[in-house]
C-alpha positions in Angstrom: 83.6 120.1 80.5 83.3 120.4 76.8 86.7 118.9 75.9 86.0 119.2 71.9 85.6 122.9 72.7 88.9 122.7 74.6 90.9 121.2 71.6 89.9 124.0 69.6 92.5 126.1 71.2 94.7 123.9 69.5 93.6 122.7 66.4 91.5 124.8 63.5 89.8 121.3 62.5 89.4 118.8 65.2 86.9 116.8 62.9 89.5 113.9 62.9 90.2 113.9 66.4 89.1 111.7 69.7 89.3 112.3 73.1 89.5 109.8 75.8 90.2 109.2 79.4 93.8 108.3 80.1 95.5 106.8 83.1 94.5 106.8 86.6 96.4 109.9 87.9 95.1 111.4 91.2 96.0 115.0 90.4 94.9 115.9 87.0 92.3 115.0 84.8 94.2 113.0 81.9 92.8 112.4 78.1 94.5 111.0 75.3 94.0 112.6 72.1 94.0 110.5 68.7 94.4 111.4 65.4 93.3 108.8 62.8 93.2 106.3 65.6 96.5 106.7 66.8 97.8 108.3 69.8 98.7 111.5 69.1 98.7 114.1 72.0 98.2 114.1 76.2 95.5 116.8 77.4 95.7 117.4 80.8 93.3 119.3 82.8 95.6 121.3 85.3 94.1 121.0 89.2 94.5 124.4 90.3 93.9 123.4 93.9 97.4 121.7 94.1 98.9 124.2 91.6 97.4 127.5 92.1 100.1 129.2 89.6 100.2 127.7 86.2 101.7 130.6 85.2 105.1 129.5 87.1 104.2 125.9 85.4 104.6 127.5 82.0 107.4 129.8 82.9 109.8 127.2 84.1 109.3 125.1 81.5 110.0 127.4 79.1 113.2 128.4 80.8 114.4 124.6 81.2 113.3 123.8 77.6 115.3 126.9 76.2 118.1 125.8 78.0 118.4 122.6 76.9 118.3 123.4 73.1 121.1 125.7 73.8 123.2 123.3 75.2 122.3 120.8 72.8 121.6 118.3 75.7 120.5 114.6 74.8 117.2 114.6 77.2 113.4 113.8 75.6 111.7 116.9 77.8 107.8 116.5 76.8 107.2 120.2 76.9 103.4 122.1 76.6 102.4 122.9 73.2 101.3 126.4 72.5 97.6 127.2 71.3 96.7 129.0 68.2 97.2 132.0 69.9 100.7 131.4 71.2 99.9 130.3 74.9 101.5 127.4 77.2 97.9 126.7 78.2 94.4 127.3 77.1 91.5 128.5 79.4 88.3 127.0 79.1 85.4 128.0 81.7 88.2 128.9 84.1 89.5 125.8 84.0 93.2 125.2 82.6 94.3 122.8 80.0 97.7 121.9 78.3 98.6 119.5 75.6 101.9 117.6 75.2 103.5 115.0 72.8 101.8 111.3 73.3 105.6 109.3 73.3 104.8 106.5 70.8 106.1 102.9 71.9 105.8 104.0 75.6 104.3 102.7 78.4 104.3 103.3 82.3 103.9 101.0 85.4 102.5 101.9 88.8 104.6 99.8 91.0 108.3 99.2 90.7 108.5 95.1 90.8 111.9 94.7 89.9 115.5 96.1 90.6 115.8 96.6 86.9 112.9 99.1 87.0 114.2 100.4 90.0 117.6 101.3 88.4 116.1 102.7 85.0 114.0 105.0 86.8 116.7 106.2 89.0 119.1 106.6 86.2 116.2 108.4 84.0 115.8 110.9 87.2 119.4 111.3 87.9 119.9 112.2 84.3 117.2 114.7 84.2 118.8 117.0 87.1 122.4 116.4 85.7 121.2 117.7 82.0 120.4 121.0 84.1 124.1 121.2 86.0 124.9 124.8 84.5 121.4 126.1 84.8 120.4 128.8 87.2 117.9 127.7 89.6 116.8 131.2 91.2 115.3 131.4 87.4 112.7 128.5 89.0 109.1 129.9 90.4 107.8 127.5 93.2 105.0 125.6 91.7 104.0 124.4 95.5 105.7 126.5 97.9 107.6 124.8 100.8 106.6 121.3 99.1 109.5 119.6 100.9 110.5 122.4 103.2 110.7 119.7 106.4 110.9 122.8 108.6 107.5 124.0 107.2 105.8 120.5 107.4 107.3 120.5 111.4 105.7 124.1 112.0 102.2 122.3 110.6 102.9 119.4 112.8 103.1 121.3 116.1 100.2 123.4 115.0 98.2 120.3 114.8 99.3 119.1 118.3 97.8 122.8 119.6 94.7 123.4 117.7 93.8 119.7 116.1 91.1 117.7 117.0 91.7 116.3 120.7 90.3 113.3 120.3 92.4 112.1 117.3 96.1 113.3 119.2 94.9 111.2 122.4 94.3 108.4 119.6 97.5 108.5 117.9 99.6 109.3 120.7 101.7 106.3 120.0 102.8 107.9 116.6 103.2 111.3 117.8 105.4 110.2 120.2 107.7 108.5 117.4 107.7 111.9 115.0 108.7 113.4 118.1 111.6 110.7 118.9 112.8 111.0 115.4 113.3 115.0 115.4 116.8 114.6 114.7 116.0 114.4 110.8 114.4 117.9 111.2 117.6 119.0 112.9 119.9 117.1 110.0 117.8 118.9 107.6 118.1 122.2 109.2 121.8 121.8 108.6 121.3 121.0 105.1 119.9 124.0 104.2 122.4 126.3 105.9 125.0 124.2 104.0 127.0 125.5 101.1 127.8 122.1 100.2 124.4 121.3 99.5 123.6 122.8 96.3 120.1 124.0 94.9 119.4 122.0 91.9 117.0 121.2 89.1 114.8 119.0 90.6 111.5 117.1 90.1 110.2 116.5 93.2 108.0 113.8 92.3 110.0 110.9 91.4 107.2 108.1 91.6 108.5 105.3 88.9 104.9 106.2 87.1 106.6 109.3 86.1 108.9 107.5 84.0 108.0 106.2 80.6 109.5 102.7 79.5 110.0 101.4 75.9 108.8 97.8 74.5 112.6 96.5 76.4 111.4 98.3 79.5 114.2 100.8 79.1 113.3 104.0 80.6 113.0 106.8 78.0 112.0 110.1 79.9 110.4 111.6 82.6 107.2 113.3 82.8 104.6 115.0 84.8 106.9 117.9 85.3 104.5 120.6 87.1 106.7 120.1 90.3 109.9 121.0 88.8 111.4 123.3 90.8 114.6 124.5 92.4 115.8 122.0 95.4 118.2 119.2 96.9 119.0 116.1 95.5 117.7 114.1 98.9 114.1 115.0 97.6 114.1 113.0 94.2 116.5 110.2 95.7 114.6 110.0 98.7 111.2 110.0 97.4 112.7 106.9 95.1 113.6 105.1 98.3 110.5 105.5 99.9 108.6 104.7 96.9 110.4 101.9 95.4 112.0 100.2 98.2 108.6 99.2 99.9 107.4 96.2 99.5 103.9 97.2 99.9 102.5 100.7 99.3 101.2 103.3 101.7 97.8 102.1 101.7 98.5 98.5 103.7 97.6 98.3 106.9 99.1 94.8 107.0 102.3 96.1 108.9 104.3 93.2 109.4 104.4 93.2 105.7 106.2 96.1 105.2 109.9 95.5 104.2 112.6 97.7 102.6 114.0 95.5 100.0 117.9 95.6 100.0 118.7 95.1 95.8 116.3 97.8 95.2 118.3 100.1 97.4 121.8 99.4 95.5 120.1 99.6 92.1 118.4 102.9 92.7 121.6 104.5 94.0 123.6 103.0 91.1 121.1 104.6 88.3 121.0 107.9 90.3 124.7 108.1 90.4 125.5 106.8 86.9 124.6 110.7 85.8 125.2 112.9 89.3 128.1 111.7 91.1 130.6 113.8 89.4 128.4 116.8 90.2 127.7 116.1 93.7 129.5 117.0 96.7 131.3 114.6 99.2 128.9 116.0 101.9 126.2 115.2 99.5 127.0 111.8 98.7 127.6 111.3 102.4 124.4 112.1 102.6 122.6 109.5 100.0 121.2 107.4 103.1 119.6 110.3 104.7 117.7 111.1 101.6 115.3 108.1 102.2 114.8 109.2 106.0 114.2 112.8 105.1 111.1 111.9 103.0 109.8 108.7 104.3 109.2 110.8 107.8 108.5 113.6 106.0 105.5 111.9 104.5 104.8 110.2 107.9 104.8 113.5 109.3 102.3 114.9 106.6 99.8 112.0 106.7 99.6 112.7 110.5 99.4 116.0 110.3 96.2 115.9 108.0 94.8 113.0 110.5 95.0 115.1 113.5 93.4 118.4 111.4 90.6 116.4 110.6 91.6 115.0 107.0 91.8 118.4 105.5 94.3 117.9 102.7 94.8 114.1 101.7 91.5 112.1 100.6 90.2 109.1 102.3 88.6 106.2 101.7 87.5 105.6 105.3 87.6 107.3 108.6 91.2 106.2 110.0 93.0 106.3 106.4 95.6 109.3 107.0 96.8 107.7 110.9 97.3 104.1 108.9 99.5 105.5 105.8 101.3 107.7 108.8 101.6 104.2 110.9 102.6 102.6 107.3 105.7 105.3 106.9 106.5 104.6 110.4 107.2 101.5 109.9 109.0 101.9 106.3 111.0 104.4 108.1 112.7 101.6 110.7 112.6 98.8 107.5 114.7 101.5 105.7 117.2 101.8 108.6 118.1 98.4 108.3 118.9 97.8 104.5 120.4 101.5 103.9 123.7 101.6 103.7 
């Protein structure tokens, strides 16, 4: 791909621009566009295998940006720059690209290593959702349909048990049994989506810590990677923070005895998230803070195991049992989480 040709959609003169690979993201190809040897923009190649409707992303972000401007909200929102022809993204060789401002003086971290980082990240995600308190979420289009729909994920699992790899089904019998024994999590989710006390909000849906930018003092500045921003429930955002910040080891770790849930991180996440969100949440939502972690950890275990039974058709793998071990890892984390959540 000729990236110099891509940036001509945004700049009439590209002689003083340099383009270099940036970061280690797994979904989009990401590049930094520098001007006069200083980072100025981030160029991303949108993965349309995952995000099949780039127009939905552009539409959502325009609605949200206009809302923030109308209400003069104090939140930094890194929206895409328009092309020279007024488009929200560029198309080159049937490939979609977007350009956003590079946030100077910031950095990201790949793993949550301190309670301070957990607090700062949770505060930023809570501030993000709370800033859209009066926003009409029916305007938002799903950029990944059924992304955090646990009923849908359960049906995929049942289909995998019926039509999946029979040898793998036999091999993973213990993990399948654990998934089935925890079906009450699916039942609780079904109650949630039927309850008017659970509010559809502007939800990020991918609250890993590397989607927060920190300044030189390690204070949170803003959230990034807004492709997954959709209407959803708070349990998606809070739950994913619990899942990814509390764990002492990543989901790739196969030394299962080393997987622990760190209690101080739980408290830091709750404190940071509720600082902006508490007054906007119903009593029933506040009573289900702990369930958020069960929901997300269980759903991720379910998805990994389903993919293993389906011969690894979705998640990229490094070795044959990768998805099986990821599922086992998350099931261990689920039990560890229950020991520290309160």
